[in-house]
C-alpha positions, 0 to 999 in steps of 0.5 A: 157678658152679654148674657149677663147684662141682659139678665140684669137689665130685665130683673132676673137671673138664670133659672134655679136647679131645683124643680118648682112645685106648682101651687094649685088651687087645692094646695092653697084650699088645704094650706092650713094643713101644709108646713109650707108657707103659701100665702100671706097669712099662711092659709085663706082663713087668716089664722097665721098658724102653722101645723108644724110641731117640730119646734115646741116649748121644750126645745125652742130655746135651742134655736139658732140662726141658720142663714141670713141675708143682708139687703142693700144698704140704701133700703132703709125703710120698713121691711114689712113682708111675710116670707112665702115659702113653697118647697125649697123656694122662699120669696120676700119683698123689700121696700120700694118693691124689690122681689128676692128669691132664695133657696129656703134652706141655705139662703142662696139667692136664686133671683131678684127684681128691682122694678126701679120705680119712678120717683113720682111713685113715692109722692102719694104713699102715706106711711113709708114705701113698704111692700107686704109680700107676694102671692103664689099661684100655679108656676107664677108669683105676683106682686102689687107695687106703689106705682100702680102696677101688678106684675106676674113672674115665672116663680122659678127664674124670675122672668116677667109673665105680664105687668098691668098698670091699674092707676097712674102714680103720684095722683093719690093711690099706691099698692102696698099689700100682698095680693091674694090668689084664688080660682084663677084670679089675683085680688088687690086692694088700693091704698091712698086714704090720706089723700082722698083717693077712692078706694077699690078692690080689683080681681085680675085674671092670673094668666093674663092680668086683664081686669075681671072686676073692679069694686069701689069701696064707696058707692055712687050716688045712684048705688045703695048707700050712696046717700050716706055721703054729701053730694059729690064727695064719693069721687075723693072719699078715701076708704081704701082696701090696702091690706090683704083680705081673707077667704072662704073657698067653700063659698067663694067669698072674700072678707076684705076690710076698708079703711078711713074716709077722706077727709079725716075730719067728719065734720066736713062729711056728714053721714055714716060714710059707707063703706069706710071703716067696714068689713066687706063680704064679697062674691069673689066671682063678680065682686058683688057685695054680700054684706058689710059691717061698719066698724066705726060709723062717721069716723073722724079718728083715722080708725080704719077697718082694714085689720085682718078678719080671721075665720074661727069657730067659736062658742060664745055663751053656749052657742056655736058660731062660724065667726070672723074675729078682728082686733079693730083700730078703735080699741074693740075686739069683735066677733061677727057671724061669718054668714050674716055679718051680724055682731056677736060681741065686742069687747075693749082691749085697750082704753076706749073713749071715742067709741063707747060700744055697740047698739043692738043693731051693731052700730058703733056708739060714738062719743059726741064729745070726742069729735073735733071740730074746726079750731077745736082740740079734743082728747081721745083714746085710742089715737089714730094708730089704733089699739092694733094696727095692720100688724098680723095677729095669729089664731090657735084653734087648739087653745082658742087663743088669738095673740094680738100685737096692741098699742096703748097710746092716746092723743089729741086731734084739732080740726082744720078746714081742708079742701080736696086737691088731687095728689095732696094730703086730705086730713083736715086734722092735726094731732099729737100722741101720748101714753095711755093713762095707766098703762105699763108701756106703749106695746102689749102682746096680748093673749085673748080667748076668742070664746069670750073676747076677754084677755088671758095674758099680756106681755108689756113693752115700753116701746111700741110693739109693731111685730106680726105674730105667727102661732104653731100647732106645738103651742108657740107664738112667735113675734118680734119687737122694735128692739131687735129680738124675735120671741117665742111665747107659749100661746096659752100662758104668754110665758116667754120661751125664747128670745133671740140674739139682738138682730140688725134692726127692729121687727115690724114684720110677720114671721113665717114658719115652714118645713123642708125635708122634715126640718122646721124653720122660722123666718123673719125680716128685720128692718125698722120703718113703717108708720111709727117713725113718721107719725108716732110723736114721742113713740118715734122719738123713743125709737129713734136710735133703732138701726135702719136697714133690712136683714132676712133671718132664718132659725132652726134647731141646732140638731 
């Protein structure tokens, strides 16, 4: 009894009996070939594409649930994590930074951890108290928390290796992303743009947790591009790096997105405001910035720039590129040259009236009529949740199609005066939301040909479609709806091949696909929450009856 109380108090259970396979650097480098799911996007390139082929367009209709796990009833916020699978071990996180380990084939709980966060950790969290998952490296598991802690656990039994506090809770910062592990480092990026917290990306030593380097996403006045901000504003400039980046192990380069500047109202901060709304190519060893591309200069619409930059080989207008493809909140599907950051193309995938296009230098051409001013209201498309938000898209290199969960919504912005105070919202704008004129609904799953940037198919939904996407080598794209169904689409055509029975809640997470002992499984967290019910206006109203609470579901073929 004494041992049981001790285990519960420090957050781990007795060790699992199955041997835990070490996640070496070589396994991470080769993860795109693996039928495990070792990292947030499956592999470093961000493709969210599994080489699994057992479940295919002919037999996917035979998928059945093989196990599920219902999480504590008091966790009613958004379940946004991607299940991570190594061998027979599955790891998921929940709202409020709980960590669970399961047997990936039976659902037996192996261990769990409740950080029991202090109440102040929830004070400056923008868009629900979510956690998007873990990173694996060697024998350890890593999680970043809303409270500013990054923790390392023994992956087999949940014992804590170390904890490091990177910032104090409640002052504007939070962590909500899944860390990225590479070459002995654990990489994390901060959230907090709506509170003016100056964004940063940091590398921690995987063994000790010590900070290897820390790079702010807004330069100080004595640094390059420091003059793109008004004097003194860099200390409360937002521009967070709150979503997991991608990585090129050959060149040891991180590709990490940066979010919205603070405050939202651009009238209060003249200039391009670098590196807000940008993609950074970063030397993973020392944090130096190799190049940047700013998706939206002088943003006044919370268009952010954190959405995943996927590494892909494309052929555009007869020329081969090692590209980075990205669906931006500003409504443009964008391809960049991976080596230089130069723009290859930018094609609208939803209605766009704030950003009208890009010039030859790759700078966004912003509509001056779409800028709100103090006391004035403007209408524009898309609104601040974007043509696509953080929800993972997936790229199938066989078909050259990327499957994008997109949002068709426009809105108003009204400017107001605001002053920075640590720990308080820092917007300077009010807003409303309404449907994009001419759309068939708020949500659409789109198939886009990366060689042209053009849509080849679309599946419409009256409700927003906030579920991330995973593709497989057999030609299937899995993604879930707010109505509570997991779908299987044919990647090439968009044909619905299968729809699960109604699950306990809506889906805002990304599925993972994995194999254990030659059997393929599909795992998804259901648990409605996130930004939509907080900020979504009429979209929140239409989803108000979606049940809350989280359940992990695992499907496989019935034979």
